[in-house]
VODONU-297640 format. One record per atom (N, C-alpha, C): x, y, z; atom name. Coordinates in Angstrom, 1 decimal. Example, Ala and Ser with C-alpha at 12.3 -4.5 7.8 and 13.67 -1.06 7.14 Angstrom:
     xx     yy     zz at
   13.2   -5.7    7.8  N
   12.3   -4.5    7.8 CA
   13.2   -3.3    7.8  C
   12.8   -2.2    7.1  N
   13.7   -1.1    7.1 CA
   12.9    0.0    7.9  C
% end
This chain:
     xx     yy     zz at
    5.2   17.7    7.6  N
    5.3   17.1    8.9 CA
    6.6   17.5    9.5  C
    6.6   17.7   10.9  N
    7.9   17.9   11.6 CA
    8.1   16.9   12.7  C
    7.1   16.0   12.9  N
    7.3   15.0   13.9 CA
    6.7   13.7   13.4  C
    7.5   12.6   13.5  N
    7.0   11.3   13.0 CA
    7.3   10.2   14.1  C
    6.3    9.4   14.3  N
    6.4    8.3   15.3 CA
    6.6    7.0   14.5  C
    7.5    6.1   15.0  N
    7.7    4.8   14.4 CA
    7.2    3.8   15.5  C
    6.1    3.1   15.1  N
    5.5    2.2   16.1 CA
    5.2    0.8   15.4  C
    6.2    0.1   15.1  N
    6.0   -1.3   14.5 CA
    5.3   -2.2   15.6  C
    4.7   -3.2   15.1  N
    4.0   -4.1   16.0 CA
    5.0   -5.0   16.8  C
    5.0   -4.9   18.1  N
    5.7   -5.7   19.0 CA
    7.2   -5.9   18.8  C
    7.8   -4.8   18.2  N
    9.2   -4.8   17.9 CA
    9.8   -3.4   17.9  C
   11.1   -3.3   18.3  N
   11.8   -2.0   18.2 CA
   12.9   -2.1   17.2  C
   12.8   -3.2   16.4  N
   13.9   -3.5   15.4 CA
   14.2   -2.4   14.5  C
   13.3   -1.5   14.1  N
   13.5   -0.5   13.1 CA
   14.0    0.8   13.8  C
   14.3    0.9   15.0  N
   14.7    2.1   15.7 CA
   16.0    2.7   15.2  C
   17.0    1.8   15.2  N
   18.4    2.3   14.7 CA
   18.3    2.8   13.3  C
   17.7    1.9   12.4  N
   17.6    2.3   11.0 CA
   16.8    3.7   10.8  C
   15.8    3.9   11.6  N
   15.1    5.2   11.5 CA
   15.9    6.3   11.9  C
   16.7    6.2   13.0  N
   17.5    7.2   13.5 CA
   18.6    7.6   12.4  C
   19.1    6.6   11.8  N
   20.2    6.8   10.8 CA
   19.6    7.5    9.6  C
   18.3    7.3    9.3  N
   17.7    7.8    8.1 CA
   17.0    9.1    8.3  C
   16.8    9.6    9.5  N
   16.0   10.8    9.7 CA
   16.6   12.0    9.0  C
   15.8   12.7    8.2  N
   16.3   13.9    7.6 CA
   16.3   15.1    8.5  C
   17.0   16.2    8.0  N
   17.1   17.4    8.8 CA
   15.8   18.0    8.8  C
   15.4   18.5   10.1  N
   14.1   19.1   10.3 CA
   13.0   18.3   10.8  C
   13.2   16.9   10.8  N
   12.2   16.0   11.3 CA
   12.6   15.5   12.7  C
   11.7   15.4   13.6  N
   11.8   14.8   14.9 CA
   11.3   13.4   14.9  C
   11.9   12.4   15.5  N
   11.5   11.0   15.5 CA
   11.1   10.6   16.9  C
    9.9   10.1   17.1  N
    9.5    9.5   18.3 CA
    9.5    8.0   18.2  C
   10.4    7.4   19.0  N
   10.5    6.0   18.9 CA
    9.5    5.3   19.8  C
    8.8    4.3   19.2  N
    7.8    3.7   20.0 CA
    7.5    2.3   19.5  C
    6.3    1.7   19.8  N
    5.9    0.4   19.4 CA
    4.4    0.3   19.6  C
    3.8   -0.5   18.7  N
    2.4   -0.8   18.9 CA
    2.3   -2.2   19.5  C
    1.8   -2.4   20.7  N
    1.9   -3.6   21.5 CA
    0.6   -4.3   21.4  C
    0.6   -5.6   21.1  N
   -0.5   -6.5   21.0 CA
   -1.0   -6.8   22.4  C
   -2.3   -6.5   22.7  N
   -2.8   -6.7   24.1 CA
   -4.2   -7.3   24.1  C
   -4.6   -7.7   25.2  N
   -6.0   -8.3   25.4 CA
   -6.7   -7.5   26.5  C
   -7.8   -6.8   26.1  N
   -8.5   -6.0   27.0 CA
   -9.9   -6.7   27.3  C
  -10.8   -6.0   27.9  N
  -12.2   -6.3   28.2 CA
  -13.1   -5.7   27.2  C
  -13.8   -6.5   26.5  N
  -14.7   -6.0   25.5 CA
  -16.0   -5.4   26.1  C
  -16.8   -4.8   25.3  N
  -18.1   -4.2   25.8 CA
  -19.0   -5.3   26.3  C
  -18.8   -6.5   25.8  N
  -19.7   -7.6   26.2 CA
  -19.0   -8.4   27.4  C
  -17.9   -7.9   27.9  N
  -17.2   -8.5   29.1 CA
  -16.3   -9.6   28.7  C
  -16.2   -9.9   27.4  N
  -15.4  -11.0   26.9 CA
  -14.0  -10.4   26.5  C
  -12.9  -11.2   26.4  N
  -11.6  -10.7   26.0 CA
  -11.7  -10.1   24.6  C
  -11.0   -9.0   24.3  N
  -10.9   -8.4   23.0 CA
   -9.5   -7.9   22.7  C
   -9.1   -8.1   21.4  N
   -7.8   -7.6   21.0 CA
   -7.7   -6.1   21.1  C
   -6.6   -5.5   21.6  N
   -6.4   -4.1   21.8 CA
   -5.0   -3.8   21.4  C
   -4.8   -2.7   20.6  N
   -3.4   -2.2   20.4 CA
   -3.1   -1.0   21.3  C
   -2.0   -1.2   21.9  N
   -1.5   -0.2   22.9 CA
   -0.3    0.5   22.3  C
   -0.3    1.8   22.0  N
    0.9    2.5   21.6 CA
    1.8    2.8   22.8  C
    3.0    2.5   22.7  N
    4.0    2.7   23.7 CA
    5.1    3.6   23.1  C
    5.2    4.8   23.7  N
    6.1    5.8   23.2 CA
    7.3    6.0   24.1  C
    8.5    6.2   23.6  N
    9.7    6.7   24.4 CA
   10.0    5.9   25.6  C
    9.9    4.6   25.5  N
   10.2    3.7   26.6 CA
   11.6    3.1   26.4  C
   12.2    2.6   27.5  N
   13.5    2.0   27.5 CA
   13.4    0.5   26.9  C
   13.8    0.2   25.8  N
   13.7   -1.2   25.2 CA
   14.5   -2.2   25.9  C
   15.5   -1.7   26.7  N
   16.4   -2.6   27.4 CA
   15.8   -3.0   28.8  C
   14.7   -2.5   29.2  N
   14.0   -2.8   30.4 CA
   13.9   -4.4   30.5  C
   14.4   -5.0   31.5  N
   14.4   -6.5   31.5 CA
   13.0   -7.2   31.3  C
   12.0   -6.6   32.0  N
   10.6   -7.2   31.8 CA
   10.1   -7.1   30.4  C
   10.5   -5.9   29.8  N
   10.1   -5.7   28.4 CA
   10.7   -6.7   27.5  C
   12.0   -6.9   27.7  N
   12.7   -7.8   26.8 CA
   12.0   -9.2   26.9  C
   11.7   -9.7   28.0  N
   11.1  -11.0   28.1 CA
    9.7  -11.0   27.5  C
    8.9  -10.0   27.7  N
    7.6  -10.0   27.1 CA
    7.6   -9.9   25.6  C
    8.5   -9.0   25.1  N
    8.5   -8.8   23.7 CA
    9.0  -10.1   22.9  C
   10.0  -10.7   23.5  N
   10.4  -12.0   23.0 CA
    9.2  -13.0   22.9  C
    8.4  -13.1   23.9  N
    7.3  -13.9   23.9 CA
    6.3  -13.5   22.9  C
    6.0  -12.2   22.7  N
    5.0  -11.8   21.7 CA
    5.5  -12.0   20.3  C
    6.8  -11.8   20.0  N
    7.3  -12.1   18.7 CA
    7.2  -13.6   18.4  C
    7.5  -14.4   19.4  N
    7.3  -15.9   19.2 CA
    5.9  -16.3   18.9  C
    5.0  -15.6   19.5  N
    3.5  -15.8   19.2 CA
    3.2  -15.4   17.8  C
    3.8  -14.3   17.4  N
    3.5  -13.8   16.0 CA
    4.0  -14.8   14.9  C
    5.3  -15.3   15.1  N
    5.8  -16.2   14.2 CA
    5.1  -17.5   14.2  C
    4.8  -18.1   15.4  N
    4.0  -19.3   15.4 CA
    2.7  -19.2   14.7  C
    2.0  -18.1   14.9  N
    0.7  -17.9   14.3 CA
    0.7  -17.8   12.8  C
    1.6  -16.9   12.3  N
    1.7  -16.8   10.8 CA
    2.1  -18.1   10.2  C
    3.1  -18.8   10.8  N
    3.4  -20.1   10.2 CA
    2.2  -21.0   10.2  C
    1.5  -21.1   11.2  N
    0.3  -22.0   11.3 CA
   -0.8  -21.5   10.2  C
   -0.9  -20.3   10.1  N
   -1.9  -19.8    9.0 CA
   -1.5  -20.1    7.6  C
   -0.2  -19.9    7.4  N
    0.4  -20.1    6.1 CA
    0.4  -21.6    5.7  C
    0.6  -22.4    6.7  N
    0.6  -23.9    6.5 CA
   -0.8  -24.4    6.2  C
   -1.8  -23.8    6.9  N
   -3.2  -24.2    6.6 CA
   -3.5  -23.8    5.1  C
   -3.0  -22.7    4.7  N
   -3.3  -22.3    3.3 CA
   -2.6  -23.2    2.3  C
   -1.4  -23.5    2.6  N
   -0.7  -24.4    1.7 CA
   -1.3  -25.8    1.7  C
   -1.8  -26.3    2.8  N
   -2.5  -27.6    2.8 CA
   -3.7  -27.6    1.9  C
   -4.3  -26.4    1.8  N
   -5.6  -26.3    0.9 CA
   -5.2  -26.0   -0.6  C
   -3.9  -26.0   -0.8  N
   -3.5  -25.8   -2.2 CA
   -3.2  -24.4   -2.6  C
   -3.2  -23.4   -1.7  N
   -2.9  -22.0   -2.0 CA
   -1.4  -21.9   -2.1  C
   -0.9  -21.1   -3.1  N
    0.5  -21.0   -3.3 CA
    1.2  -20.1   -2.3  C
    1.2  -20.5   -1.0  N
    1.8  -19.7    0.0 CA
    2.8  -20.5    0.7  C
    4.0  -20.0    0.9  N
    5.1  -20.7    1.5 CA
    5.4  -20.0    2.9  C
    5.3  -20.7    4.0  N
    5.4  -20.2    5.3 CA
    6.8  -19.5    5.5  C
    7.9  -20.2    5.1  N
    9.2  -19.7    5.3 CA
    9.5  -18.4    4.5  C
    8.9  -18.3    3.3  N
    9.1  -17.1    2.5 CA
    8.4  -16.0    3.1  C
    7.1  -16.2    3.5  N
    6.4  -15.1    4.2 CA
    7.2  -14.6    5.4  C
    7.6  -15.5    6.3  N
    8.3  -15.1    7.5 CA
    9.6  -14.4    7.2  C
   10.3  -14.9    6.2  N
   11.6  -14.2    5.8 CA
   11.3  -12.8    5.3  C
   10.2  -12.5    4.6  N
    9.8  -11.2    4.2 CA
    9.4  -10.4    5.3  C
    8.7  -10.9    6.3  N
    8.0  -10.2    7.4 CA
    9.0   -9.7    8.4  C
   10.1  -10.4    8.8  N
   10.9  -10.0    9.8 CA
   10.3  -10.2   11.2  C
   10.8   -9.5   12.2  N
   10.4   -9.8   13.6 CA
    9.0   -9.4   13.9  C
    8.3   -8.6   13.1  N
    6.9   -8.2   13.3 CA
    6.0   -8.9   12.5  C
    6.1  -10.1   12.3  N
    5.3  -10.9   11.4 CA
    3.8  -10.8   11.8  C
    3.0  -10.5   10.8  N
    1.6  -10.4   11.0 CA
    0.7  -10.7    9.8  C
   -0.6  -10.6   10.0  N
   -1.5  -10.9    8.9 CA
   -1.3  -10.0    7.6  C
   -0.9   -8.7    7.8  N
   -0.6   -8.0    6.6 CA
    0.4   -8.6    5.7  C
    1.4   -9.3    6.2  N
    2.4  -10.0    5.4 CA
    1.8  -11.1    4.6  C
    0.9  -11.9    5.3  N
    0.2  -12.9    4.6 CA
   -0.7  -12.4    3.5  C
   -1.3  -11.2    3.9  N
   -2.3  -10.6    2.8 CA
   -1.5  -10.2    1.6  C
   -0.3   -9.6    1.8  N
    0.5   -9.2    0.7 CA
    0.9  -10.4   -0.1  C
    1.3  -11.5    0.6  N
    1.7  -12.7   -0.1 CA
    0.6  -13.3   -1.0  C
   -0.7  -13.1   -0.5  N
   -1.8  -13.6   -1.2 CA
   -2.1  -12.8   -2.4  C
   -1.9  -11.4   -2.3  N
   -2.0  -10.6   -3.5 CA
   -1.0  -10.9   -4.5  C
    0.3  -11.0   -4.1  N
    1.4  -11.3   -5.0 CA
    1.2  -12.6   -5.7  C
    0.6  -13.6   -5.0  N
    0.4  -14.9   -5.6 CA
   -0.9  -14.9   -6.5  C
   -1.6  -13.9   -6.6  N
   -2.8  -13.8   -7.4 CA
   -4.0  -14.5   -6.8  C
   -4.0  -14.8   -5.5  N
   -5.1  -15.4   -4.9 CA
   -6.3  -14.4   -4.7  C
   -5.9  -13.2   -4.3  N
   -6.9  -12.1   -4.1 CA
   -6.3  -10.9   -4.9  C
   -7.2   -9.8   -5.1  N
   -6.8   -8.7   -5.8 CA
   -6.2   -7.6   -4.8  C
   -6.6   -7.5   -3.6  N
   -6.2   -6.5   -2.7 CA
   -5.9   -7.1   -1.3  C
   -5.1   -6.3   -0.5  N
   -4.9   -6.6    0.9 CA
   -6.3   -6.7    1.6  C
   -7.1   -5.7    1.4  N
   -8.4   -5.6    2.0 CA
   -9.2   -6.9    1.8  C
   -9.2   -7.3    0.5  N
   -9.9   -8.6    0.2 CA
   -9.4   -9.8    0.9  C
   -8.1   -9.8    1.1  N
   -7.5  -10.9    1.8 CA
   -8.0  -11.0    3.3  C
   -8.0   -9.8    3.9  N
   -8.5   -9.8    5.2 CA
  -10.0  -10.1    5.4  C
  -10.8   -9.7    4.4  N
  -12.2   -9.9    4.4 CA
  -12.6  -11.3    4.2  C
  -11.9  -12.0    3.2  N
  -12.2  -13.3    2.8 CA
  -11.5  -14.5    3.5  C
  -10.2  -14.2    3.9  N
   -9.4  -15.3    4.3 CA
   -8.8  -15.1    5.7  C
   -8.5  -13.9    6.1  N
   -7.7  -13.7    7.3 CA
   -8.5  -13.1    8.5  C
   -9.7  -12.9    8.3  N
  -10.5  -12.3    9.5 CA
  -10.7  -13.3   10.5  C
  -11.1  -13.0   11.8  N
  -11.3  -14.0   12.8 CA
  -12.4  -15.0   12.5  C
  -13.2  -14.6   11.5  N
  -14.2  -15.6   11.0 CA
  -13.8  -16.4    9.9  C
  -12.6  -16.2    9.4  N
  -12.1  -16.9    8.2 CA
  -11.5  -18.3    8.5  C
  -11.5  -19.0    7.4  N
  -11.0  -20.4    7.6 CA
   -9.6  -20.6    8.1  C
   -8.7  -19.5    7.8  N
   -7.3  -19.8    8.1 CA
   -6.9  -19.0    9.3  C
   -7.8  -18.4   10.0  N
   -7.4  -17.5   11.2 CA
   -6.9  -18.4   12.3  C
   -5.8  -17.9   12.9  N
   -5.2  -18.6   14.2 CA
   -5.1  -17.4   15.2  C
   -5.5  -17.7   16.4  N
   -5.3  -16.7   17.5 CA
   -4.0  -16.7   18.1  C
   -3.6  -15.7   18.8  N
   -2.4  -15.7   19.6 CA
   -2.6  -15.2   21.0  C
   -1.7  -15.4   21.8  N
   -1.8  -15.0   23.3 CA
   -1.1  -13.6   23.5  C
   -1.9  -12.6   23.6  N
   -1.3  -11.2   23.7 CA
   -1.2  -10.8   25.3  C
   -0.5   -9.7   25.4  N
   -0.3   -9.2   26.8 CA
   -1.6   -8.6   27.4  C
   -1.9   -9.0   28.6  N
   -3.1   -8.3   29.3 CA
   -2.9   -6.8   29.3  C
   -3.9   -6.1   28.9  N
   -3.8   -4.6   28.7 CA
   -3.3   -3.9   30.0  C
   -3.8   -4.2   31.1  N
   -3.3   -3.6   32.4 CA
   -1.9   -3.8   32.6  C
   -1.4   -5.1   32.4  N
   -0.1   -5.4   32.6 CA
    0.8   -4.6   31.6  C
    0.4   -4.4   30.4  N
    1.1   -3.7   29.4 CA
    1.3   -2.2   29.7  C
    0.2   -1.6   30.2  N
    0.3   -0.1   30.7 CA
    1.3    0.0   31.8  C
    1.2   -0.9   32.8  N
    2.2   -0.8   33.9 CA
    3.6   -1.1   33.4  C
    3.8   -2.0   32.5  N
    5.1   -2.4   31.9 CA
    5.8   -1.2   31.2  C
    5.0   -0.5   30.3  N
    5.5    0.6   29.7 CA
    5.9    1.8   30.6  C
    5.0    2.0   31.6  N
    5.3    3.1   32.6 CA
    6.6    2.7   33.3  C
    6.7    1.5   33.8  N
    7.9    1.1   34.5 CA
    9.2    1.3   33.7  C
    9.0    1.2   32.3  N
   10.2    1.4   31.4 CA
   10.4    2.8   31.0  C
    9.7    3.8   31.7  N
    9.8    5.2   31.5 CA
    9.0    5.7   30.3  C
    8.1    4.9   29.7  N
    7.5    5.3   28.5 CA
    6.1    5.9   28.8  C
    5.4    6.1   27.7  N
    4.0    6.7   27.7 CA
    3.1    5.9   26.9  C
    1.9    5.6   27.4  N
    1.0    4.7   26.7 CA
   -0.2    5.5   26.2  C
   -0.7    5.0   25.0  N
   -1.9    5.6   24.4 CA
   -2.8    4.4   23.8  C
   -4.0    4.4   24.1  N
   -4.9    3.3   23.5 CA
   -5.1    3.7   22.0  C
   -4.8    2.8   21.1  N
   -4.9    3.0   19.7 CA
   -6.4    2.6   19.2  C
   -6.9    3.5   18.3  N
   -8.2    3.3   17.6 CA
   -9.2    2.4   18.4  C
   -9.6    2.9   19.5  N
  -10.4    2.1   20.4 CA
  -11.9    2.0   19.9  C
  -12.3    2.8   18.8  N
  -13.6    2.8   18.3 CA
  -13.5    2.4   16.8  C
  -12.6    1.6   16.5  N
  -12.5    1.1   15.1 CA
  -13.5   -0.1   14.9  C
  -14.7    0.3   14.6  N
  -15.8   -0.6   14.6 CA
  -15.7   -1.7   13.5  C
  -15.1   -1.3   12.4  N
  -15.0   -2.2   11.3 CA
  -14.1   -3.4   11.6  C
  -13.3   -3.2   12.6  N
  -12.3   -4.3   13.0 CA
  -12.9   -5.4   13.8  C
  -14.2   -5.1   14.3  N
  -14.9   -6.1   15.1 CA
  -15.3   -5.5   16.5  C
  -15.3   -6.4   17.5  N
  -15.7   -6.0   18.8 CA
  -14.8   -4.9   19.5  C
  -15.4   -4.1   20.3  N
  -14.7   -2.9   20.8 CA
  -14.3   -3.0   22.3  C
  -13.3   -2.3   22.7  N
  -12.9   -2.3   24.0 CA
  -13.9   -1.5   24.9  C
  -14.1   -2.0   26.1  N
  -15.1   -1.4   27.0 CA
  -14.5    0.0   27.4  C
  -15.3    1.0   27.3  N
  -14.8    2.3   27.7 CA
  -14.5    2.4   29.2  C
  -15.2    1.6   30.0  N
  -14.9    1.8   31.5 CA
  -13.6    1.1   31.8  C
  -13.0    0.3   30.9  N
  -11.6   -0.2   31.2 CA
  -10.6    0.9   30.9  C
  -11.0    1.8   29.9  N
  -10.1    3.0   29.8 CA
  -10.0    3.8   31.0  C
  -11.2    4.0   31.6  N
  -11.3    4.7   32.9 CA
  -10.5    4.1   33.9  C
  -10.5    2.8   34.0  N
   -9.7    2.1   35.0 CA
   -8.2    2.3   34.7  C
   -7.8    2.2   33.5  N
   -6.4    2.4   33.1 CA
   -5.9    3.8   33.3  C
   -6.8    4.8   33.2  N
   -6.4    6.1   33.5 CA
   -6.0    6.3   34.9  C
   -6.5    5.5   35.9  N
   -6.2    5.6   37.3 CA
   -4.8    4.9   37.6  C
   -4.3    4.1   36.6  N
   -3.0    3.5   36.9 CA
   -1.9    4.0   36.0  C
   -2.2    5.0   35.3  N
   -1.1    5.7   34.5 CA
   -1.2    5.7   33.0  C
   -2.4    5.3   32.5  N
   -2.5    5.5   31.0 CA
   -2.4    6.9   30.7  C
   -1.5    7.1   29.5  N
   -1.3    8.5   29.2 CA
   -2.4    9.2   28.3  C
   -2.9    8.5   27.3  N
   -3.7    9.1   26.3 CA
   -4.6    8.1   25.6  C
   -5.4    8.7   24.7  N
   -6.3    7.9   23.8 CA
   -6.1    8.6   22.4  C
   -6.2    7.7   21.4  N
   -6.2    8.1   20.0 CA
   -7.6    8.4   19.6  C
   -7.7    9.6   18.9  N
   -9.1   10.0   18.5 CA
   -9.1   10.1   17.0  C
   -8.3   10.8   16.3  N
   -8.3   11.0   14.9 CA
   -7.6    9.9   14.2  C
   -8.3    9.0   13.5  N
   -7.7    7.8   13.0 CA
   -8.5    7.4   11.8  C
   -8.0    6.8   10.7  N
   -8.7    6.4    9.5 CA
   -9.9    5.5    9.9  C
   -9.9    4.7   10.9  N
  -11.0    3.8   11.3 CA
  -12.0    4.4   12.2  C
  -11.9    5.6   12.5  N
  -12.8    6.3   13.4 CA
  -13.8    7.2   12.6  C
  -15.0    7.1   12.8  N
  -16.0    8.1   12.3 CA
  -15.7    9.4   13.0  C
  -16.3   10.5   12.4  N
  -16.2   11.8   13.1 CA
  -16.8   11.7   14.5  C
  -18.0   11.0   14.6  N
  -18.7   11.0   15.9 CA
  -17.8   10.2   16.9  C
  -17.2    9.1   16.5  N
  -16.4    8.3   17.4 CA
  -15.1    9.0   17.7  C
  -14.5    9.7   16.8  N
  -13.4   10.5   17.1 CA
  -13.7   11.6   18.2  C
  -14.9   12.2   18.1  N
  -15.2   13.2   19.0 CA
  -15.5   12.6   20.4  C
  -16.1   11.4   20.4  N
  -16.3   10.7   21.6 CA
  -15.0   10.4   22.4  C
  -14.0   10.0   21.6  N
  -12.7    9.8   22.2 CA
  -12.1   11.0   22.8  C
  -12.2   12.2   22.0  N
  -11.8   13.4   22.6 CA
  -12.5   13.8   23.8  C
  -13.8   13.6   23.9  N
  -14.5   14.0   25.0 CA
  -14.1   13.0   26.2  C
  -13.9   11.8   26.0  N
  -13.4   10.8   27.0 CA
  -12.1   11.2   27.5  C
  -11.2   11.5   26.6  N
   -9.8   11.9   27.1 CA
   -9.8   13.2   27.9  C
  -10.6   14.2   27.5  N
  -10.7   15.4   28.3 CA
  -11.3   15.1   29.7  C
  -12.2   14.3   29.7  N
  -12.9   14.0   31.0 CA
  -12.0   13.3   32.0  C
  -11.1   12.4   31.4  N
  -10.2   11.6   32.2 CA
   -8.9   12.2   32.4  C
   -8.6   13.4   31.9  N
   -7.4   14.1   32.0 CA
   -6.2   13.4   31.2  C
   -6.6   12.7   30.1  N
   -5.7   12.2   29.2 CA
   -5.4   13.0   28.0  C
   -4.2   12.9   27.4  N
   -4.0   13.7   26.2 CA
   -4.6   12.9   25.0  C
   -4.9   13.6   24.0  N
   -5.6   12.9   22.9 CA
   -4.7   13.1   21.6  C
   -4.5   11.9   20.9  N
   -3.6   11.9   19.8 CA
   -4.3   11.6   18.6  C
   -3.6   11.7   17.4  N
   -4.2   11.3   16.1 CA
   -3.0   10.6   15.4  C
   -3.4    9.7   14.4  N
   -2.4    9.0   13.7 CA
   -3.0    8.5   12.3  C
   -2.2    8.6   11.3  N
   -2.6    8.0   10.0 CA
   -2.5    6.5   10.0  C
   -1.8    6.0   11.0  N
   -1.6    4.5   11.1 CA
   -1.0    4.0    9.7  C
   -0.1    4.7    9.3  N
    0.5    4.4    7.9 CA
    1.2    3.0    7.9  C
    0.9    2.2    7.0  N
    1.4    0.8    6.8 CA
    2.1    0.6    5.4  C
    2.5    1.7    4.8  N
    3.1    1.5    3.5 CA
    2.1    1.0    2.5  C
    2.5    0.2    1.6  N
    1.6   -0.2    0.6 CA
    0.5   -1.2    1.0  C
    0.5   -1.6    2.3  N
   -0.5   -2.5    2.8 CA
   -1.8   -1.8    3.1  C
   -1.8   -0.5    3.1  N
   -3.0    0.3    3.3 CA
   -3.0    1.4    2.4  C
   -4.2    2.0    2.1  N
   -4.4    3.1    1.2 CA
   -4.2    4.5    1.9  C
   -4.1    4.5    3.2  N
   -4.1    5.7    4.0 CA
   -2.7    6.4    3.8  C
   -2.7    7.8    3.4  N
   -1.5    8.5    3.2 CA
   -0.8    8.8    4.5  C
    0.5    8.9    4.5  N
    1.3    9.3    5.6 CA
    0.9   10.7    6.0  C
    0.6   11.0    7.3  N
    0.2   12.3    7.7 CA
   -1.2   12.7    7.5  C
   -2.0   11.8    7.0  N
   -3.5   12.1    6.8 CA
   -4.1   12.6    8.1  C
   -3.8   12.0    9.2  N
   -4.3   12.3   10.5 CA
   -3.0   12.6   11.4  C
   -3.1   13.6   12.2  N
   -2.0   14.1   13.0 CA
   -2.4   14.3   14.4  C
   -1.4   14.7   15.2  N
   -1.6   14.9   16.7 CA
   -1.4   16.4   16.9  C
   -2.2   17.0   17.7  N
   -2.1   18.5   18.0 CA
   -0.8   18.7   18.8  C
   -0.1   19.8   18.5  N
    1.2   20.1   19.1 CA
    1.1   20.1   20.6  C
    0.0   20.6   21.2  N
   -0.2   20.6   22.6 CA
   -0.2   19.2   23.2  C
   -0.9   18.2   22.5  N
   -0.9   16.9   23.0 CA
    0.5   16.3   22.9  C
    1.2   16.6   21.9  N
    2.6   16.1   21.6 CA
    3.4   16.6   22.8  C
    3.4   17.8   23.2  N
    4.2   18.4   24.2 CA
    3.8   17.7   25.6  C
    2.6   17.4   25.8  N
    2.2   16.7   27.0 CA
    2.8   15.3   27.0  C
    2.8   14.7   25.9  N
    3.4   13.4   25.8 CA
    4.9   13.4   26.2  C
    5.6   14.3   25.6  N
    7.0   14.5   25.9 CA
    7.2   14.8   27.4  C
    6.4   15.6   28.0  N
    6.5   16.0   29.4 CA
    6.4   14.7   30.3  C
    5.6   13.7   29.8  N
    5.2   12.5   30.6 CA
    6.4   11.5   30.5  C
    7.1   11.5   29.4  N
    8.1   10.5   29.2 CA
    9.4   10.6   30.1  C
    9.9    9.5   30.5  N
   11.1    9.5   31.4 CA
   12.1    8.5   30.8  C
   11.9    7.9   29.6  N
   12.8    6.9   29.1 CA
   13.6    7.5   27.9  C
   13.3    7.0   26.7  N
   14.0    7.4   25.5 CA
   13.7    8.8   25.0  C
   14.7    9.6   24.6  N
   14.4   10.9   24.1 CA
   14.0   10.9   22.6  C
   13.4   12.0   22.2  N
   13.1   12.2   20.8 CA
   14.4   12.5   20.1  C
   14.5   12.0   18.9  N
   15.8   12.3   18.0 CA
   15.4   13.4   17.0  C
   16.2   14.4   17.0  N
   16.0   15.5   16.0 CA
   17.0   15.3   14.8  C
   16.5   15.4   13.6  N
   17.2   15.3   12.4 CA
   17.9   16.7   12.1  C
% end
């Protein structure tokens, strides 16, 4: 690989560490994966991840919204951990949050459950305990998707809808909302992704081409929380160059 993007959930806290660690020959795209609420295929609200690349993290509106999102994450994980503890599971909310840092999320609870011997794998934790249908699930208030696209654009960044056809994750974003977002400055859509079938990846490529959006790919690497290898899915160099041409905020860092 010669280009790597860092997109932690709702935080830019890892940016400086990544810049300091980047090896020679590697380019770093600093970004974030933003928790949003869009319109589902059934017309009801649905959780959506919006990739925000190369934006100014000091933008005042961004600072306020990211502080709110991180507060939602902490409150949610604490509530879920406390529900587990109340049922006798060996989970300590303070310990989970200390380990998780500013991007606290369900994967951190899943890892704690594995480490405590409650489940064998992170996947089992999500299926049995942490899914929206699970006993311990707690919702959070995310950023409206349209607002998020406009916010990233105003901060000089570029937006890409992440894994819009990840069917195993639950309900899907309505494709006509992507069409609406393209009209207000959405940059691209993600096609090649571990949670996309070949047919769904192709459908996203077709949609992106029809709407004049660039099409990206990602391994969505989460370290040991997932079995997907770093670099398993990648972005075409042409799409990467289009993304760079669109950005007006933070520059790519070259090692």
